[in-house]
PLY file of the C-alpha trace (Angstrom):
ply
format ascii 1.0
element vertex 72
property float x
property float y
property float z
element edge 71
property int vertex1
property int vertex2
end_header
65.92 128.80 394.17
62.33 129.98 393.73
59.59 127.48 392.98
56.98 128.31 390.42
53.39 127.84 391.52
51.58 125.17 389.54
48.36 126.27 387.96
45.04 124.65 388.84
44.58 123.47 385.26
47.58 121.14 385.69
45.90 119.38 388.61
42.61 118.53 386.96
41.96 114.89 386.08
41.18 115.91 382.49
44.92 116.30 381.82
45.63 112.67 382.72
46.09 110.27 379.84
44.58 106.81 380.21
46.44 104.00 378.53
44.63 100.82 377.47
45.44 97.78 379.57
47.73 95.29 377.80
46.10 92.11 376.55
47.87 88.92 377.59
47.89 86.33 374.84
48.74 82.82 376.00
50.54 80.29 373.89
48.01 77.50 373.17
50.74 74.84 373.17
51.93 75.91 376.62
48.36 75.88 377.93
47.86 72.33 376.65
51.09 71.13 378.28
50.10 72.73 381.57
46.77 70.96 381.56
48.41 67.60 380.91
50.60 67.56 384.00
49.01 70.08 386.32
45.63 68.43 386.62
46.94 65.10 387.85
50.07 66.06 389.77
48.53 66.37 393.22
46.52 63.17 392.95
49.53 61.14 391.87
51.72 62.65 394.60
49.10 61.91 397.27
48.78 58.30 396.09
52.55 57.79 396.43
52.72 59.17 399.98
52.24 56.97 403.00
49.37 57.84 405.36
51.90 59.01 407.97
53.58 61.34 405.47
50.22 62.79 404.37
49.31 63.38 408.01
52.63 65.15 408.71
52.19 67.39 405.67
48.61 68.21 406.67
49.66 69.06 410.23
52.44 71.32 408.97
49.99 73.11 406.66
47.46 73.56 409.47
50.12 75.03 411.77
51.18 77.45 409.03
47.55 78.56 408.48
46.94 79.13 412.20
50.22 81.01 412.63
49.35 83.26 409.71
45.95 84.09 411.22
47.40 84.99 414.61
50.02 87.35 413.15
47.44 89.60 411.50
0 1
1 2
2 3
3 4
4 5
5 6
6 7
7 8
8 9
9 10
10 11
11 12
12 13
13 14
14 15
15 16
16 17
17 18
18 19
19 20
20 21
21 22
22 23
23 24
24 25
25 26
26 27
27 28
28 29
29 30
30 31
31 32
32 33
33 34
34 35
35 36
36 37
37 38
38 39
39 40
40 41
41 42
42 43
43 44
44 45
45 46
46 47
47 48
48 49
49 50
50 51
51 52
52 53
53 54
54 55
55 56
56 57
57 58
58 59
59 60
60 61
61 62
62 63
63 64
64 65
65 66
66 67
67 68
68 69
69 70
70 71
């Protein structure tokens, strides 16, 4: 099988078609619901945890951050 040589005009950037980027439209009701629970979730969770549990979670997070830095 013989390959046909592509012409230089096919390789120029002028032949590329640029498509507009899609616009994401958010549902206002979903945004409002997300703001209701998302803004207070962490504060409420932290208030329910004991100091020992918060410390254990913080230590686990610190170990994960340090391990991630060493791997790179």
